[in-house]
ZAMARGU-4260 file (C-alpha; in steps of 0.2 Angstrom, whole numbers, plus 5000, padded with zeros to 4 digits):
<rodrens>
0) 5647/5262/5330 | 5652/5274/5346 | 5639/5271/5360 | 5634/5287/5369 | 5627/5288/5386
5) 5617/5305/5386 | 5612/5313/5403 | 5599/5326/5408 | 5600/5336/5424 | 5584/5344/5428
10) 5588/5359/5441 | 5571/5368/5438 | 5562/5374/5454 | 5548/5361/5455 | 5541/5370/5470
15) 5538/5386/5460 | 5526/5377/5448 | 5509/5383/5451 | 5498/5372/5439 | 5479/5375/5443
20) 5471/5361/5434 | 5482/5345/5433 | 5496/5338/5442 | 5515/5341/5438 | 5517/5323/5432
25) 5502/5325/5420 | 5509/5341/5414 | 5526/5334/5410 | 5517/5319/5401 | 5508/5332/5390
30) 5524/5340/5387 | 5533/5323/5382 | 5519/5320/5369 | 5525/5335/5360 | 5507/5340/5356
35) 5505/5359/5357 | 5487/5359/5361 | 5491/5347/5375 | 5503/5359/5383 | 5492/5374/5379
40) 5480/5365/5391 | 5492/5367/5406 | 5485/5381/5416 | 5496/5391/5428 | 5514/5394/5430
45) 5527/5381/5425 | 5544/5376/5419 | 5545/5358/5414 | 5557/5346/5406 | 5552/5329/5398
50) 5563/5316/5390 | 5557/5303/5379 | 5573/5293/5374 | 5585/5304/5366 | 5572/5317/5363
55) 5571/5330/5377 | 5557/5344/5377 | 5557/5359/5387 | 5542/5372/5390 | 5538/5387/5401
60) 5526/5400/5405 | 5530/5418/5402 | 5532/5421/5421 | 5546/5407/5424 | 5564/5409/5417
65) 5571/5393/5410 | 5589/5390/5403 | 5598/5376/5396 | 5617/5371/5392 | 5623/5356/5382
70) 5640/5350/5389 | 5651/5337/5381 | 5658/5322/5390 | 5668/5307/5384 | 5654/5296/5387
75) 5641/5306/5379 | 5632/5323/5381 | 5624/5331/5396 | 5609/5343/5395 | 5608/5355/5411
80) 5592/5363/5413 | 5589/5377/5426 | 5581/5393/5430 | 5597/5402/5432 | 5614/5404/5423
85) 5624/5403/5439 | 5615/5386/5444 | 5621/5379/5427 | 5638/5384/5430 | 5639/5378/5448
90) 5634/5361/5442 | 5647/5361/5429 | 5660/5366/5441 | 5654/5351/5452 | 5658/5340/5437
95) 5674/5347/5432 | 5666/5354/5416 | 5667/5372/5419 | 5680/5375/5406 | 5666/5372/5392
100) 5655/5386/5399 | 5653/5404/5395 | 5636/5413/5399 | 5633/5417/5381 | 5633/5399/5377
105) 5619/5396/5389 | 5601/5396/5380 | 5584/5403/5386 | 5568/5393/5382 | 5557/5406/5374
110) 5540/5407/5383 | 5525/5399/5373 | 5536/5387/5364 | 5540/5367/5365 | 5559/5367/5363
115) 5564/5350/5356 | 5582/5344/5357 | 5590/5327/5352 | 5604/5321/5363 | 5615/5315/5349
120) 5632/5320/5354 | 5644/5329/5342 | 5640/5340/5334 | 5628/5349/5344 | 5610/5347/5338
125) 5599/5363/5333 | 5583/5363/5343 | 5566/5365/5335 | 5553/5376/5341 | 5534/5372/5341
130) 5522/5386/5347 | 5509/5380/5359 | 5501/5397/5362 | 5495/5406/5346 | 5480/5418/5351
135) 5469/5425/5337 | 5472/5444/5334 | 5459/5457/5333 | 5445/5446/5334 | 5435/5456/5347
140) 5423/5470/5342 | 5429/5488/5343 | 5418/5492/5359 | 5429/5498/5373 | 5415/5493/5386
145) 5415/5475/5380 | 5434/5473/5378 | 5436/5480/5395 | 5424/5469/5403 | 5432/5453/5394
150) 5449/5458/5398 | 5447/5462/5417 | 5435/5447/5418 | 5449/5436/5413 | 5461/5445/5425
155) 5449/5442/5439 | 5446/5424/5435 | 5465/5421/5435 | 5466/5430/5453 | 5452/5419/5459
160) 5460/5403/5453 | 5476/5409/5462 | 5467/5415/5478 | 5459/5398/5480 | 5475/5388/5480
165) 5483/5398/5495 | 5484/5392/5512 | 5470/5399/5524 | 5475/5415/5533 | 5492/5418/5524
170) 5493/5436/5520 | 5494/5443/5503 | 5504/5458/5496 | 5502/5468/5480 | 5518/5477/5474
175) 5508/5494/5471 | 5511/5511/5464 | 5493/5517/5460 | 5496/5515/5442 | 5484/5506/5430
180) 5492/5489/5431 | 5495/5487/5450 | 5480/5497/5453 | 5469/5485/5443 | 5477/5470/5451
185) 5474/5476/5468 | 5456/5481/5465 | 5452/5464/5456 | 5460/5455/5471 | 5450/5465/5483
190) 5434/5461/5474 | 5438/5442/5472 | 5442/5440/5490 | 5425/5447/5495 | 5417/5436/5482
195) 5426/5420/5488 | 5421/5425/5506 | 5438/5428/5511 | 5443/5442/5523 | 5451/5457/5514
200) 5461/5460/5530 | 5474/5448/5523 | 5477/5461/5510 | 5491/5475/5509 | 5497/5486/5496
205) 5516/5488/5497 | 5523/5504/5489 | 5542/5507/5488 | 5547/5524/5495 | 5565/5530/5492
210) 5562/5548/5496 | 5554/5561/5485 | 5547/5548/5472 | 5529/5552/5465 | 5522/5535/5468
215) 5520/5537/5486 | 5507/5552/5483 | 5500/5543/5468 | 5497/5527/5478 | 5489/5536/5493
220) 5478/5546/5481 | 5472/5531/5472 | 5466/5521/5488 | 5459/5536/5496 | 5448/5540/5481
225) 5440/5522/5484 | 5439/5523/5503 | 5453/5510/5503 | 5467/5519/5511 | 5469/5508/5526
230) 5477/5495/5514 | 5492/5506/5510 | 5509/5501/5518 | 5524/5512/5513 | 5541/5502/5513
235) 5554/5515/5516 | 5571/5512/5510 | 5587/5522/5510 | 5591/5526/5492 | 5610/5525/5497
240) 5607/5506/5499 | 5603/5504/5480 | 5616/5492/5472 | 5616/5488/5453 | 5631/5476/5456
245) 5619/5466/5467 | 5605/5468/5455 | 5615/5461/5440 | 5619/5446/5450 | 5601/5442/5455
250) 5593/5446/5438 | 5608/5440/5427 | 5605/5453/5414 | 5612/5470/5409 | 5598/5479/5399
255) 5597/5496/5408 | 5579/5499/5410 | 5577/5481/5416 | 5592/5484/5429 | 5584/5500/5435
260) 5567/5492/5437 | 5574/5476/5445 | 5584/5487/5457 | 5568/5495/5464 | 5561/5477/5465
265) 5576/5471/5475 | 5573/5486/5487 | 5555/5483/5489 | 5557/5464/5492 | 5571/5467/5505
270) 5561/5480/5513 | 5545/5469/5515 | 5556/5455/5520 | 5565/5464/5534 | 5548/5470/5541
275) 5539/5452/5539 | 5551/5437/5541 | 5537/5425/5536 | 5528/5434/5522 | 5527/5423/5506
280) 5514/5428/5493 | 5515/5444/5482 | 5506/5449/5467 | 5510/5462/5454 | 5505/5470/5437
285) 5520/5465/5427 | 5514/5461/5409 | 5500/5474/5408 | 5511/5486/5399 | 5516/5473/5386
290) 5497/5468/5384 | 5490/5484/5379 | 5506/5490/5370 | 5509/5504/5382 | 5528/5509/5380
295) 5534/5525/5372 | 5537/5521/5354 | 5548/5537/5352 | 5561/5531/5364 | 5565/5515/5353
300) 5571/5520/5336 | 5568/5501/5331 | 5549/5503/5333 | 5535/5513/5323 | 5516/5513/5328
305) 5514/5500/5313 | 5527/5487/5319 | 5519/5489/5337 | 5502/5485/5332 | 5505/5473/5318
310) 5517/5461/5326 | 5509/5448/5337 | 5515/5448/5355 | 5529/5460/5351 | 5531/5466/5369
315) 5529/5448/5377 | 5541/5439/5365 | 5551/5451/5355 | 5554/5450/5337 | 5550/5431/5338
320) 5559/5414/5337 | 5568/5412/5320 | 5570/5431/5318 | 5587/5440/5316 | 5585/5449/5332
325) 5579/5434/5342 | 5593/5431/5355 | 5595/5412/5359 | 5604/5417/5375 | 5590/5429/5381
330) 5574/5426/5371 | 5565/5443/5369 | 5552/5454/5376 | 5544/5451/5393 | 5550/5432/5389
335) 5568/5439/5393 | 5564/5453/5405 | 5553/5444/5417 | 5568/5440/5428 | 5567/5458/5434
340) 5552/5452/5444 | 5554/5434/5446 | 5572/5434/5452 | 5571/5447/5466 | 5555/5439/5473
345) 5562/5422/5473 | 5580/5429/5480 | 5570/5435/5495 | 5560/5419/5497 | 5543/5425/5490
350) 5531/5417/5479 | 5525/5430/5466 | 5511/5430/5454 | 5508/5442/5439 | 5490/5438/5432
355) 5493/5449/5417 | 5506/5435/5411 | 5492/5422/5410 | 5489/5415/5393 | 5470/5418/5394
360) 5473/5437/5398 | 5486/5439/5385 | 5474/5431/5372 | 5460/5444/5376 | 5473/5457/5374
365) 5479/5450/5358 | 5461/5450/5352 | 5459/5468/5354 | 5457/5477/5337 | 5471/5489/5339
370) 5472/5496/5322 | 5454/5498/5321 | 5453/5507/5338 | 5469/5518/5334 | 5469/5521/5315
375) 5488/5520/5317 | 5488/5536/5330 | 5501/5535/5343 | 5491/5547/5354 | 5476/5535/5353
380) 5486/5520/5358 | 5493/5529/5373 | 5476/5533/5379 | 5468/5515/5376 | 5475/5506/5390
385) 5467/5518/5403 | 5451/5517/5394 | 5450/5498/5393 | 5456/5494/5410 | 5445/5507/5419
390) 5430/5502/5410 | 5433/5483/5414 | 5436/5487/5432 | 5419/5496/5433 | 5411/5482/5424
395) 5418/5468/5434 | 5419/5476/5451 | 5408/5491/5451 | 5422/5502/5457 | 5428/5518/5448
400) 5447/5516/5446 | 5457/5532/5446 | 5468/5533/5430 | 5485/5541/5431 | 5498/5545/5416
405) 5510/5531/5414 | 5526/5530/5424 | 5540/5517/5425 | 5543/5509/5442 | 5560/5516/5443
410) 5554/5533/5440 | 5540/5532/5454 | 5550/5526/5468 | 5563/5539/5466 | 5565/5556/5457
415) 5573/5555/5440 | 5587/5565/5445 | 5591/5555/5460 | 5589/5538/5449 | 5602/5546/5437
420) 5614/5549/5451 | 5611/5532/5459 | 5611/5521/5444 | 5622/5531/5431 | 5628/5517/5421
425) 5625/5513/5402 | 5621/5495/5396 | 5639/5492/5390 | 5645/5495/5408 | 5632/5484/5415
430) 5636/5470/5402 | 5654/5471/5408 | 5649/5469/5426 | 5638/5454/5422 | 5652/5446/5411
435) 5665/5449/5426 | 5655/5437/5436 | 5663/5422/5425 | 5680/5428/5422
</rodrens>
């Protein structure tokens, strides 16, 4: 019988793990056990690999991209695990194995699942998926005040845990637009700093200003309404510097809306870095739209109000593992598109944090009785987020948060006409640009 020597190459960014309640080795041991409840008990941000003989298990939180590729060698298979496609490719090149590679052959670990793989050589094994995060749906009462208090209470607790782990005196930035998500993150952070006895002078609200974008005025109006205008710091960037080729290299994806959003994130992160050489910690509100199902349904012909409110974590995970539309290469939903936030921050040396992606916050969102509150009305769904978050901010912080209409990041930093002229490409062109990196 042929003897295989299997190998696992772990290129995950261990310094990016932010686990609040246990050490990384204990977290890895929990993953190695394969018990979903043990992995669910890991609090924080993580991307982990654990091996038990020929069995390898991988798991990640929603805010950490994680990919793998199984290569063949004469002596046995080698599993390469990394946060990026180009990191996998670079390692394969160093071993003379790049001829086996194509970016579509790489696999993304879907958030909220333990992915188990057997290193048994040829033929390639199919992975198995075990969900470790399965929040109950619709279990909260249909009381907007109670929902808001519970939701923002969970958000504030996640921010509190994060703040207490930061080095003393380190400045804290919020990627800010004055919208519901970044606004609630900023106000919750401001409130928790005071509660923890930490000076709010460490805090800044960074708003991207590419010229004639509506976010600048909105951000100023938001903070001035609360007497907090001194925290606002515009980051002015020349729109001519926007470069989607660079964005695609950084985020390794080609979905048009995500490329547009990530291009703004690249501009903002570069602008902060050029102004502050040593700044490290940034918060943002990514995940808030997904949690409260706040995307324009009419822009996606695949969706109806019923599919949105009846499919658990649709916007966080896409159509789900095992479904026809689930992409093995890219996962789905925010599980896929979080690279638009993570990759630019990481590229410019920041440690990012999106409290809306944390399971305890997502679990509250999933417990909202959307069907009962909306009666399948699209208009009611669109107003729900502002009602819930503003009531929650009032209950938790005592502040009256301004609520403005929803606007995407890329539509707030620059006018729509200017955006269309600066980023004119369609998804097929973006896809071709990405694939050209490996030709």
